[in-house]
A tleap script that builds the chain and sets N, CA, C and O, in Angstrom:
source leaprc.protein.ff14SB
mol = sequence {
  NMET ILE SER THR CYS MET SER PHE ALA LEU
  ALA VAL SER ILE HIE VAL GLY LEU GLU GLN
  GLY TYR ASN SER ILE HIE PRO HIE ALA ARG
  CYS THR VAL ASP ASN THR ILE VAL GLY VAL
  TYR TYR ASN SER GLU LYS THR VAL SER SER
  TYR VAL GLY TYR GLU LEU ASP THR TRP PHE
  ASP THR THR THR GLU VAL GLY ILE VAL THR
  GLY TYR SER GLY ALA LYS ILE VAL PRO LEU
  PHE ARG VAL ILE LYS ASP ASN TRP PHE ILE
  THR PRO ALA TYR GLU THR LYS PRO ARG SER
  ASN VAL GLY ILE THR ILE GLY TYR GLU PHE
  LYS CTYR
}
set mol.1.N position { 83.894 71.698 120.058 }
set mol.1.CA position { 83.211 72.959 119.644 }
set mol.1.C position { 83.516 74.193 121.022 }
set mol.1.O position { 83.919 75.348 120.883 }
set mol.2.N position { 83.145 73.432 122.388 }
set mol.2.CA position { 83.139 73.758 123.795 }
set mol.2.C position { 84.336 75.164 123.708 }
set mol.2.O position { 84.124 76.374 123.789 }
set mol.3.N position { 85.427 74.512 123.541 }
set mol.3.CA position { 86.671 75.232 123.878 }
set mol.3.C position { 86.558 76.173 122.875 }
set mol.3.O position { 87.306 77.083 123.232 }
set mol.4.N position { 86.055 76.469 121.832 }
set mol.4.CA position { 86.159 77.365 120.870 }
set mol.4.C position { 84.959 78.457 120.824 }
set mol.4.O position { 84.949 79.315 119.941 }
set mol.5.N position { 83.962 78.387 121.803 }
set mol.5.CA position { 83.006 79.221 122.103 }
set mol.5.C position { 83.173 79.857 123.281 }
set mol.5.O position { 82.477 80.861 123.425 }
set mol.6.N position { 84.043 79.502 124.347 }
set mol.6.CA position { 84.204 80.098 125.880 }
set mol.6.C position { 85.003 81.482 125.745 }
set mol.6.O position { 85.942 81.750 124.996 }
set mol.7.N position { 84.477 82.126 126.510 }
set mol.7.CA position { 84.891 83.889 126.786 }
set mol.7.C position { 84.925 83.997 128.272 }
set mol.7.O position { 84.033 83.492 128.954 }
set mol.8.N position { 85.683 84.483 128.665 }
set mol.8.CA position { 86.091 85.221 130.094 }
set mol.8.C position { 86.071 86.546 130.229 }
set mol.8.O position { 86.843 87.223 129.550 }
set mol.9.N position { 85.275 87.078 131.036 }
set mol.9.CA position { 85.497 88.505 131.545 }
set mol.9.C position { 85.360 89.123 133.020 }
set mol.9.O position { 84.871 88.428 133.910 }
set mol.10.N position { 85.726 90.229 133.234 }
set mol.10.CA position { 85.416 90.736 134.450 }
set mol.10.C position { 84.317 92.123 134.473 }
set mol.10.O position { 84.564 93.153 133.846 }
set mol.11.N position { 83.394 91.976 135.099 }
set mol.11.CA position { 82.754 93.217 135.204 }
set mol.11.C position { 82.875 93.907 136.473 }
set mol.11.O position { 82.943 93.202 137.480 }
set mol.12.N position { 82.913 95.224 136.599 }
set mol.12.CA position { 82.749 95.986 137.763 }
set mol.12.C position { 81.689 97.094 137.486 }
set mol.12.O position { 81.568 97.642 136.391 }
set mol.13.N position { 81.005 97.344 138.482 }
set mol.13.CA position { 79.480 97.749 138.525 }
set mol.13.C position { 79.196 98.579 139.419 }
set mol.13.O position { 79.935 98.547 140.402 }
set mol.14.N position { 78.188 99.484 139.422 }
set mol.14.CA position { 77.751 100.299 140.379 }
set mol.14.C position { 76.432 100.051 140.593 }
set mol.14.O position { 75.781 99.942 139.554 }
set mol.15.N position { 75.920 99.945 141.458 }
set mol.15.CA position { 73.836 100.047 141.545 }
set mol.15.C position { 72.986 101.182 141.694 }
set mol.15.O position { 73.364 101.983 142.548 }
set mol.16.N position { 72.301 101.362 141.296 }
set mol.16.CA position { 72.082 103.036 141.164 }
set mol.16.C position { 70.434 102.753 141.844 }
set mol.16.O position { 69.744 101.786 141.521 }
set mol.17.N position { 69.992 103.869 142.881 }
set mol.17.CA position { 68.466 103.445 143.135 }
set mol.17.C position { 68.525 102.376 144.003 }
set mol.17.O position { 67.351 102.038 144.154 }
set mol.18.N position { 69.321 101.563 144.740 }
set mol.18.CA position { 69.324 100.520 145.787 }
set mol.18.C position { 69.672 101.123 146.880 }
set mol.18.O position { 70.264 102.200 146.943 }
set mol.19.N position { 69.273 100.370 147.884 }
set mol.19.CA position { 69.373 100.498 149.268 }
set mol.19.C position { 70.736 99.747 150.116 }
set mol.19.O position { 71.476 100.261 150.955 }
set mol.20.N position { 70.751 98.400 149.573 }
set mol.20.CA position { 71.785 97.840 150.238 }
set mol.20.C position { 72.870 97.915 149.648 }
set mol.20.O position { 72.919 98.668 148.675 }
set mol.21.N position { 74.203 97.086 150.085 }
set mol.21.CA position { 75.563 97.459 149.596 }
set mol.21.C position { 75.611 96.351 148.774 }
set mol.21.O position { 74.923 95.442 149.239 }
set mol.22.N position { 76.171 96.063 147.705 }
set mol.22.CA position { 76.445 95.256 146.453 }
set mol.22.C position { 77.374 94.521 146.672 }
set mol.22.O position { 77.874 94.678 147.786 }
set mol.23.N position { 77.966 93.508 145.832 }
set mol.23.CA position { 79.030 93.062 145.140 }
set mol.23.C position { 79.144 93.857 143.878 }
set mol.23.O position { 78.134 94.048 143.200 }
set mol.24.N position { 80.319 94.338 143.515 }
set mol.24.CA position { 80.715 95.155 142.669 }
set mol.24.C position { 81.482 94.753 141.338 }
set mol.24.O position { 81.661 95.275 140.238 }
set mol.25.N position { 81.935 93.286 142.126 }
set mol.25.CA position { 83.301 92.684 140.958 }
set mol.25.C position { 82.497 91.614 140.545 }
set mol.25.O position { 81.759 91.058 141.359 }
set mol.26.N position { 82.553 91.278 139.424 }
set mol.26.CA position { 82.118 89.894 138.684 }
set mol.26.C position { 82.594 89.375 137.741 }
set mol.26.O position { 82.315 89.722 136.593 }
set mol.27.N position { 83.471 88.366 138.053 }
set mol.27.CA position { 84.046 87.407 137.272 }
set mol.27.C position { 82.809 86.873 136.558 }
set mol.27.O position { 81.670 86.758 137.012 }
set mol.28.N position { 83.470 86.441 134.821 }
set mol.28.CA position { 82.267 85.635 134.268 }
set mol.28.C position { 82.883 84.843 133.127 }
set mol.28.O position { 83.859 85.085 132.417 }
set mol.29.N position { 81.882 83.651 133.163 }
set mol.29.CA position { 82.587 83.113 131.927 }
set mol.29.C position { 81.347 82.503 130.883 }
set mol.29.O position { 80.302 82.211 131.464 }
set mol.30.N position { 81.381 82.299 129.465 }
set mol.30.CA position { 80.266 82.461 128.965 }
set mol.30.C position { 80.470 81.920 127.636 }
set mol.30.O position { 81.478 82.271 127.023 }
set mol.31.N position { 79.482 80.947 127.001 }
set mol.31.CA position { 80.055 80.227 125.667 }
set mol.31.C position { 78.653 80.806 125.043 }
set mol.31.O position { 77.509 80.798 125.497 }
set mol.32.N position { 79.338 81.435 123.515 }
set mol.32.CA position { 78.316 81.786 122.473 }
set mol.32.C position { 78.382 81.043 121.268 }
set mol.32.O position { 79.461 80.832 120.713 }
set mol.33.N position { 77.084 80.552 120.738 }
set mol.33.CA position { 77.081 79.696 119.731 }
set mol.33.C position { 75.972 80.286 118.980 }
set mol.33.O position { 74.807 79.991 119.245 }
set mol.34.N position { 76.305 81.145 118.012 }
set mol.34.CA position { 75.507 81.538 116.922 }
set mol.34.C position { 75.016 82.898 118.020 }
set mol.34.O position { 75.766 83.669 118.619 }
set mol.35.N position { 74.057 82.873 118.022 }
set mol.35.CA position { 73.454 84.369 119.285 }
set mol.35.C position { 72.822 83.850 120.501 }
set mol.35.O position { 71.950 84.436 121.144 }
set mol.36.N position { 73.452 82.429 120.828 }
set mol.36.CA position { 72.695 82.160 121.950 }
set mol.36.C position { 73.450 82.060 122.983 }
set mol.36.O position { 74.425 81.367 122.694 }
set mol.37.N position { 73.477 82.433 124.096 }
set mol.37.CA position { 74.610 82.610 125.187 }
set mol.37.C position { 74.391 81.821 126.240 }
set mol.37.O position { 73.180 81.869 126.454 }
set mol.38.N position { 74.942 81.081 127.054 }
set mol.38.CA position { 75.266 80.358 128.311 }
set mol.38.C position { 76.232 80.736 129.341 }
set mol.38.O position { 77.349 80.936 128.863 }
set mol.39.N position { 76.171 80.854 130.274 }
set mol.39.CA position { 77.244 81.455 131.530 }
set mol.39.C position { 77.030 81.396 132.731 }
set mol.39.O position { 75.932 81.113 133.211 }
set mol.40.N position { 78.069 81.661 133.391 }
set mol.40.CA position { 77.887 81.795 134.808 }
set mol.40.C position { 78.602 82.837 135.276 }
set mol.40.O position { 79.647 82.987 134.643 }
set mol.41.N position { 78.364 83.925 136.496 }
set mol.41.CA position { 79.147 84.861 136.914 }
set mol.41.C position { 78.889 85.080 138.548 }
set mol.41.O position { 77.926 84.548 139.100 }
set mol.42.N position { 79.593 85.697 139.078 }
set mol.42.CA position { 79.644 86.221 140.623 }
set mol.42.C position { 78.603 87.304 140.524 }
set mol.42.O position { 78.559 88.227 139.710 }
set mol.43.N position { 77.785 87.026 141.491 }
set mol.43.CA position { 76.448 87.939 141.001 }
set mol.43.C position { 76.674 89.484 141.981 }
set mol.43.O position { 77.761 89.716 142.511 }
set mol.44.N position { 75.808 90.184 142.072 }
set mol.44.CA position { 75.584 91.167 142.948 }
set mol.44.C position { 75.402 90.873 144.500 }
set mol.44.O position { 75.880 91.491 145.451 }
set mol.45.N position { 74.547 89.717 144.486 }
set mol.45.CA position { 74.475 89.492 145.888 }
set mol.45.C position { 75.479 88.349 146.381 }
set mol.45.O position { 75.157 87.609 147.309 }
set mol.46.N position { 76.824 88.223 145.663 }
set mol.46.CA position { 77.556 87.285 146.341 }
set mol.46.C position { 77.301 85.750 146.031 }
set mol.46.O position { 77.785 84.822 146.680 }
set mol.47.N position { 76.609 85.654 145.126 }
set mol.47.CA position { 76.024 84.065 145.046 }
set mol.47.C position { 76.872 83.850 143.579 }
set mol.47.O position { 77.593 84.738 143.124 }
set mol.48.N position { 76.668 82.510 142.901 }
set mol.48.CA position { 76.965 82.478 141.727 }
set mol.48.C position { 75.345 82.415 140.999 }
set mol.48.O position { 74.331 81.975 141.539 }
set mol.49.N position { 75.475 83.028 139.550 }
set mol.49.CA position { 74.234 82.863 139.080 }
set mol.49.C position { 74.294 82.202 137.307 }
set mol.49.O position { 74.938 82.959 136.581 }
set mol.50.N position { 73.902 81.338 136.805 }
set mol.50.CA position { 73.848 80.662 135.790 }
set mol.50.C position { 72.813 81.267 134.936 }
set mol.50.O position { 71.706 81.468 135.436 }
set mol.51.N position { 73.039 81.585 133.701 }
set mol.51.CA position { 72.101 82.153 132.742 }
set mol.51.C position { 71.971 81.561 131.296 }
set mol.51.O position { 72.983 81.086 130.781 }
set mol.52.N position { 70.919 81.563 130.691 }
set mol.52.CA position { 70.735 81.069 129.152 }
set mol.52.C position { 69.925 82.126 128.442 }
set mol.52.O position { 68.847 82.383 128.977 }
set mol.53.N position { 70.290 82.923 127.122 }
set mol.53.CA position { 69.819 83.906 126.454 }
set mol.53.C position { 69.998 83.879 125.078 }
set mol.53.O position { 70.352 82.868 124.471 }
set mol.54.N position { 69.738 85.093 124.495 }
set mol.54.CA position { 69.825 85.234 123.293 }
set mol.54.C position { 70.678 86.664 123.297 }
set mol.54.O position { 70.788 87.321 124.332 }
set mol.55.N position { 71.104 86.961 122.389 }
set mol.55.CA position { 71.951 88.333 121.921 }
set mol.55.C position { 71.280 88.739 120.516 }
set mol.55.O position { 71.300 88.101 119.463 }
set mol.56.N position { 70.697 89.943 120.785 }
set mol.56.CA position { 70.190 91.028 119.514 }
set mol.56.C position { 70.706 92.009 118.977 }
set mol.56.O position { 70.670 93.022 119.676 }
set mol.57.N position { 71.328 92.145 117.688 }
set mol.57.CA position { 71.918 93.249 117.663 }
set mol.57.C position { 70.435 94.157 117.445 }
set mol.57.O position { 69.382 93.834 116.895 }
set mol.58.N position { 70.885 95.514 118.178 }
set mol.58.CA position { 69.963 96.320 118.112 }
set mol.58.C position { 70.415 98.405 117.710 }
set mol.58.O position { 71.529 98.807 117.376 }
set mol.59.N position { 69.560 99.004 117.842 }
set mol.59.CA position { 69.951 100.351 117.211 }
set mol.59.C position { 71.246 101.020 117.656 }
set mol.59.O position { 71.711 100.487 118.664 }
set mol.60.N position { 72.028 102.147 117.131 }
set mol.60.CA position { 73.398 102.661 117.631 }
set mol.60.C position { 74.253 101.462 118.036 }
set mol.60.O position { 74.762 101.527 119.155 }
set mol.61.N position { 74.480 100.409 117.316 }
set mol.61.CA position { 75.764 99.789 117.560 }
set mol.61.C position { 75.487 99.111 118.939 }
set mol.61.O position { 76.477 98.707 119.547 }
set mol.62.N position { 74.379 98.957 119.447 }
set mol.62.CA position { 74.124 98.266 120.766 }
set mol.62.C position { 73.797 96.829 120.290 }
set mol.62.O position { 73.468 96.432 119.173 }
set mol.63.N position { 73.998 96.097 121.567 }
set mol.63.CA position { 73.481 94.546 121.788 }
set mol.63.C position { 72.651 94.509 122.855 }
set mol.63.O position { 72.880 95.011 123.956 }
set mol.64.N position { 71.598 93.858 122.494 }
set mol.64.CA position { 70.501 93.211 123.824 }
set mol.64.C position { 70.551 92.017 124.299 }
set mol.64.O position { 70.497 91.170 123.408 }
set mol.65.N position { 70.646 91.536 125.518 }
set mol.65.CA position { 70.712 90.349 125.731 }
set mol.65.C position { 69.326 90.018 126.483 }
set mol.65.O position { 68.939 90.810 127.343 }
set mol.66.N position { 68.729 89.113 126.248 }
set mol.66.CA position { 67.488 88.690 126.741 }
set mol.66.C position { 67.351 87.130 127.015 }
set mol.66.O position { 67.429 86.282 126.126 }
set mol.67.N position { 67.151 86.878 128.279 }
set mol.67.CA position { 66.774 85.628 128.824 }
set mol.67.C position { 66.562 85.114 130.154 }
set mol.67.O position { 65.734 85.817 130.733 }
set mol.68.N position { 66.969 84.202 130.837 }
set mol.68.CA position { 66.426 83.803 132.411 }
set mol.68.C position { 68.002 83.536 132.867 }
set mol.68.O position { 68.937 83.139 132.172 }
set mol.69.N position { 67.970 83.939 134.462 }
set mol.69.CA position { 69.069 83.594 135.135 }
set mol.69.C position { 68.594 83.635 136.374 }
set mol.69.O position { 67.741 84.403 136.820 }
set mol.70.N position { 69.486 82.322 137.215 }
set mol.70.CA position { 69.315 81.914 138.675 }
set mol.70.C position { 70.139 83.003 139.593 }
set mol.70.O position { 70.621 84.116 139.384 }
set mol.71.N position { 70.069 82.288 140.497 }
set mol.71.CA position { 71.147 82.975 141.757 }
set mol.71.C position { 70.878 84.064 142.197 }
set mol.71.O position { 71.806 84.779 142.577 }
set mol.72.N position { 69.325 84.590 142.292 }
set mol.72.CA position { 69.264 85.819 143.033 }
set mol.72.C position { 67.967 85.359 144.093 }
set mol.72.O position { 67.087 84.508 143.962 }
set mol.73.N position { 68.253 86.251 145.104 }
set mol.73.CA position { 67.450 86.028 146.443 }
set mol.73.C position { 65.979 86.240 146.077 }
set mol.73.O position { 65.136 85.543 146.642 }
set mol.74.N position { 65.542 87.330 144.997 }
set mol.74.CA position { 64.107 87.180 144.867 }
set mol.74.C position { 63.247 86.547 144.289 }
set mol.74.O position { 62.066 86.893 144.274 }
set mol.75.N position { 63.763 85.383 143.647 }
set mol.75.CA position { 63.047 84.249 143.004 }
set mol.75.C position { 64.166 83.420 142.713 }
set mol.75.O position { 65.360 83.655 142.901 }
set mol.76.N position { 63.552 82.305 142.174 }
set mol.76.CA position { 64.678 81.082 141.889 }
set mol.76.C position { 65.206 81.471 140.148 }
set mol.76.O position { 66.266 81.247 139.563 }
set mol.77.N position { 64.176 82.006 139.796 }
set mol.77.CA position { 64.973 82.348 137.924 }
set mol.77.C position { 63.888 83.589 137.798 }
set mol.77.O position { 62.670 83.644 137.972 }
set mol.78.N position { 64.915 84.583 137.404 }
set mol.78.CA position { 64.266 85.742 136.837 }
set mol.78.C position { 64.643 86.296 135.638 }
set mol.78.O position { 65.502 85.707 134.983 }
set mol.79.N position { 64.150 87.345 135.214 }
set mol.79.CA position { 64.477 87.721 133.356 }
set mol.79.C position { 65.492 88.105 133.348 }
set mol.79.O position { 65.999 88.711 134.292 }
set mol.80.N position { 66.060 87.842 132.249 }
set mol.80.CA position { 67.676 88.611 131.932 }
set mol.80.C position { 67.244 89.486 131.279 }
set mol.80.O position { 66.310 89.232 130.518 }
set mol.81.N position { 67.892 91.085 131.375 }
set mol.81.CA position { 67.764 92.016 130.174 }
set mol.81.C position { 69.149 92.778 130.501 }
set mol.81.O position { 69.559 93.020 131.636 }
set mol.82.N position { 69.621 93.021 129.610 }
set mol.82.CA position { 71.064 94.073 129.303 }
set mol.82.C position { 71.355 94.466 128.207 }
set mol.82.O position { 71.321 93.673 127.266 }
set mol.83.N position { 71.710 95.748 128.023 }
set mol.83.CA position { 71.703 96.469 126.711 }
set mol.83.C position { 73.437 96.824 127.052 }
set mol.83.O position { 73.801 97.200 128.166 }
set mol.84.N position { 74.351 96.633 125.929 }
set mol.84.CA position { 75.526 96.827 126.005 }
set mol.84.C position { 76.316 97.777 124.959 }
set mol.84.O position { 75.656 98.029 123.951 }
set mol.85.N position { 77.033 98.094 124.989 }
set mol.85.CA position { 77.325 99.288 124.009 }
set mol.85.C position { 79.146 99.527 124.262 }
set mol.85.O position { 79.411 100.280 125.199 }
set mol.86.N position { 80.016 99.102 123.708 }
set mol.86.CA position { 81.296 99.337 123.584 }
set mol.86.C position { 81.893 98.819 124.944 }
set mol.86.O position { 82.805 99.504 125.408 }
set mol.87.N position { 81.473 97.615 125.702 }
set mol.87.CA position { 81.537 96.810 126.723 }
set mol.87.C position { 81.146 97.815 127.955 }
set mol.87.O position { 81.433 97.398 129.077 }
set mol.88.N position { 80.618 98.897 127.872 }
set mol.88.CA position { 79.489 99.331 128.776 }
set mol.88.C position { 78.464 98.587 128.773 }
set mol.88.O position { 78.166 97.990 127.738 }
set mol.89.N position { 77.695 98.458 129.938 }
set mol.89.CA position { 76.392 97.809 129.960 }
set mol.89.C position { 75.473 98.522 131.109 }
set mol.89.O position { 75.893 99.135 132.090 }
set mol.90.N position { 73.917 98.253 130.688 }
set mol.90.CA position { 73.035 98.962 131.724 }
set mol.90.C position { 72.110 97.800 131.970 }
set mol.90.O position { 72.060 97.116 130.948 }
set mol.91.N position { 71.407 97.348 132.874 }
set mol.91.CA position { 70.437 96.555 133.201 }
set mol.91.C position { 69.413 96.688 134.248 }
set mol.91.O position { 69.876 96.842 135.378 }
set mol.92.N position { 68.128 96.664 134.143 }
set mol.92.CA position { 67.425 96.841 135.444 }
set mol.92.C position { 67.995 96.102 136.876 }
set mol.92.O position { 68.816 95.189 136.778 }
set mol.93.N position { 67.519 96.545 138.179 }
set mol.93.CA position { 67.553 96.067 138.921 }
set mol.93.C position { 66.905 95.899 140.041 }
set mol.93.O position { 66.767 97.097 140.288 }
set mol.94.N position { 66.398 95.375 140.916 }
set mol.94.CA position { 65.790 95.316 142.460 }
set mol.94.C position { 65.903 94.764 143.479 }
set mol.94.O position { 66.455 93.665 143.422 }
set mol.95.N position { 65.556 95.142 144.507 }
set mol.95.CA position { 65.446 94.225 145.435 }
set mol.95.C position { 64.029 94.311 146.266 }
set mol.95.O position { 63.040 94.934 145.879 }
set mol.96.N position { 64.136 93.527 147.539 }
set mol.96.CA position { 62.950 93.237 147.992 }
set mol.96.C position { 63.367 93.202 149.856 }
set mol.96.O position { 62.555 92.862 150.716 }
set mol.97.N position { 64.449 93.532 150.061 }
set mol.97.CA position { 64.766 94.337 151.482 }
set mol.97.C position { 65.824 94.995 151.304 }
set mol.97.O position { 66.771 94.694 150.577 }
set mol.98.N position { 65.658 96.157 152.138 }
set mol.98.CA position { 65.037 96.373 153.373 }
set mol.98.C position { 63.121 96.489 152.998 }
set mol.98.O position { 62.156 96.047 153.621 }
set mol.99.N position { 63.209 97.164 151.909 }
set mol.99.CA position { 61.907 97.410 151.337 }
set mol.99.C position { 61.819 97.291 149.751 }
set mol.99.O position { 62.911 97.207 149.190 }
set mol.100.N position { 60.825 97.274 149.042 }
set mol.100.CA position { 61.188 96.800 147.464 }
set mol.100.C position { 61.294 98.222 146.821 }
set mol.100.O position { 60.522 99.179 146.896 }
set mol.101.N position { 62.668 98.046 146.064 }
set mol.101.CA position { 63.254 99.360 145.536 }
set mol.101.C position { 63.138 98.580 143.909 }
set mol.101.O position { 63.061 97.363 143.747 }
set mol.102.N position { 63.152 99.759 142.647 }
set mol.102.CA position { 63.834 99.372 141.333 }
set mol.102.C position { 65.016 100.152 141.220 }
set mol.102.O position { 65.178 101.284 141.676 }
set mol.103.N position { 65.552 99.700 140.798 }
set mol.103.CA position { 67.416 100.706 140.287 }
set mol.103.C position { 67.542 100.340 139.048 }
set mol.103.O position { 66.612 99.962 138.337 }
set mol.104.N position { 68.884 100.448 138.673 }
set mol.104.CA position { 69.560 100.129 137.525 }
set mol.104.C position { 71.134 99.750 138.075 }
set mol.104.O position { 71.681 100.493 138.890 }
set mol.105.N position { 71.678 98.764 137.654 }
set mol.105.CA position { 73.263 98.486 137.498 }
set mol.105.C position { 73.635 99.066 136.404 }
set mol.105.O position { 72.902 99.015 135.417 }
set mol.106.N position { 74.898 99.754 136.373 }
set mol.106.CA position { 75.638 100.085 135.290 }
set mol.106.C position { 76.895 99.939 135.562 }
set mol.106.O position { 77.458 100.304 136.595 }
set mol.107.N position { 77.500 99.252 134.386 }
set mol.107.CA position { 78.824 98.547 134.523 }
set mol.107.C position { 79.877 98.863 133.240 }
set mol.107.O position { 79.646 99.507 132.217 }
set mol.108.N position { 80.778 98.365 133.548 }
set mol.108.CA position { 81.945 97.941 132.248 }
set mol.108.C position { 82.688 96.494 132.353 }
set mol.108.O position { 83.371 96.225 133.341 }
set mol.109.N position { 82.544 95.735 131.457 }
set mol.109.CA position { 83.355 94.491 131.221 }
set mol.109.C position { 84.303 94.531 130.656 }
set mol.109.O position { 84.321 95.211 129.629 }
set mol.110.N position { 85.512 93.814 131.084 }
set mol.110.CA position { 86.869 93.734 130.651 }
set mol.110.C position { 86.862 92.273 129.860 }
set mol.110.O position { 87.052 91.269 130.546 }
set mol.111.N position { 86.690 92.162 128.720 }
set mol.111.CA position { 86.998 90.894 128.166 }
set mol.111.C position { 88.259 90.292 127.967 }
set mol.111.O position { 89.226 91.040 127.820 }
set mol.112.N position { 88.431 88.936 127.935 }
set mol.112.CA position { 89.568 88.190 127.992 }
set mol.112.C position { 89.736 87.164 127.028 }
set mol.112.O position { 90.749 86.464 127.041 }
savepdb mol mol.pdb
quit
């Protein structure tokens, strides 16, 4: 079952409303079974994140992903929330240094 659930992607992103320079290239491996998602990716802070979550079909042919993710400096585990349409995605973002800021990450994911 694992060999049939695997998918690979490469995302490119921009970070809006944040002060620090962030990684914009995100290799990604995922396993999807039914609507449950589990995966790893190279995150914006240049570390590896792992996550578990659930895909929900939402309005206007979009998919919303919700779950938890590791690998960020703000906390050991943070919420995962991402809205996707036609391989474009948007997700909330925040930083704690040099000061607290809230922003968004916008990107496009190339799936292989």
